[in-house]
N, C-alpha and C positions, 0 to 999 in steps of 0.2 A: 560210902556208898551205902551203906549200911540206914544209915540214917535219914537220906535221899526216898530211900524206898518205904522208909515205914513213914516217911510226912506225904506222903502218895497216899498208900493205904486209907491213910488218916481223914482225905479228902470224901466229905461225901458229894458224890457224885448229882447232879442236879438232871432234870427232867425239861425237855425241849419242845416247850408248848405250841410253837408254832408250828414244830415239826410232825406232833398229833394235830393239829388243829388239821392240816392241810391233807393227811393221811384220812382223816377221817372227809372229811370237805372230797377228796376224791371218789374215797369210794361210795358217798351216800351218792353224789353225779350217777358213778357207774352201775350204781344200782335202781336207777331209777329209769337208767335209758333201757336196760335188760329185761325192764318189766315189764312185761306183756298184758296185755287188756284179755286175751283169753281165760274164761273162765275157765276152769272143769268142775263140772258138779260129780258129786260119784255114782254111781251106776252099781246098782245092785249085779251081782254076777249070774243073776237065774233071766236077767233082761240085756236084750240085747234088740239096743233102740236100730231106729231105720235111719240111714243116710241122706242128707238136704245140704242145699247150697247159700241156704240164709246167712244171714251178716249179721241179722240184731239176735244182742248179745243176752242171755237169759240174768235172771234177777232170784234172789237168793229170796224164794217161799215154802207155801208144806207142798212134798214133794210124794204124788199116788206114786206107785210102781205097780206095772199089769204084769201079770209074766205070764206060760204056759197055760194053770190053769189057778193061779189063783191071786191075789191085792194085796197089797199093805200098805202103811201111811209109815212112811219115815218117822225112826224112835219110833215104831210102834211094832209093838209082839205078836198080834194078831193076824190072821190070815185070812181072807174072805174068800171066798170059793168062790171060782165062775160061775161057777152052778146051781148059787145060793139065791139066784135071780125071782122077785116074787110075776106074778102074774102083771102086776102095768107095770112089770120089762127095766122098774130099779132095783137099789140091793139095800133092803132094810139094814144089814150089820153094818155096811158103808154109810149109809147115813148117819146111823147112831156113832161110828167110831169119828165121823167127819162135827159132827154135833162137841166130840166132847172135845175136837180142837174148836172150836168154833168159843166152846165155852171158854177153854184157856186164854185164845186171844180177846179176850173181852166185849167187850161193845163195837158194832161197826160202826169206824167214823164215817162221816156226811159224806164228806170224799170220797169212799169207796161204798153208797149205799146203792149208787146208779150201776155200777161195774161190778158188783159182788167182792166176797172175799177172794184171794188169789189161791189159785193152785197150779203144781207145774203136772202134766199129768209124761213119766217114763214108761210108755208102755212098750214093747215085746214087741218087736214089728212084725208078728207073724200074728199077734192081734187082730181081729177078724173088725169088722167094720163094725157092726151092727151091735158087736161087743163095747165099741166103743165111743157110740152112742150111748149107749142104759148109760153104761158110765160116767157122760159129760150130763147126761136130762136128771142124774140120782145125784149127782156134787150143782146141782144150782135150785133141786129142791132145798138145799142147805144151805143157799146165799154162799155159796164158791165157786160162781160165777166169771172171775176173770179168769180163764184159764189157756196154761203155757205148756201149746205141745214140745214134749223136749224130742232131740234127734242129737247125728252125730254131722260135725259136720264136714264135708267133702267140698275139691275143693272146684268152679267152676271151670265150665269146658271153653276150652278156646274158643271154638267155633259152634254153630249150630247145624254145620254138614260134614264135620267129621264126624265119620261111622263110630268110634267107640264113645262118642257121645247122643248117640244112639242107642248101643248097648245102656246104657247107663240111666236113658230114658223107661228103658221096657223095663230093664232092671227093678226101676223104682215103681215102675208103674205093678209089676206083678207080685214084689213085696205087700202093696194096698189091699190086691184081690184075695188075699192068702185066709 
């Protein structure tokens, strides 16, 4: 009896590759099915984005955050005060920072000459329109003309006659007028 046990313990166990391949195949299909097309962009805690019912997915571009008192570019520690605008309505510090990022990106490709460099603006929902307009003009000065405005996705209402849909529309309109 002891001899039989010792012989069994001396045998080297073999790994069943077929079963392992089956497990990984199932795992790959599971991950593919459960992955979503939703892109979650990081939002700074001091920026409260407005809501929207858009279906277009955002691209990964240079991000400009606008808070209630200042703005800053993603991965840049320099804050630019919203009160630092020049007499012509542009922000000289923003022009300077965007030019630095444009130099890092290199020469603008021919395919982007007409539309300009892409930039995503993540503005606080309380940002007034005139400030946003001046920031857009400043971005256009530095060839960052392909502008996207980031919003928080909101499910579309089922019916236009639904009273809750009217509430949502008035909330969105009032957030733009602040």
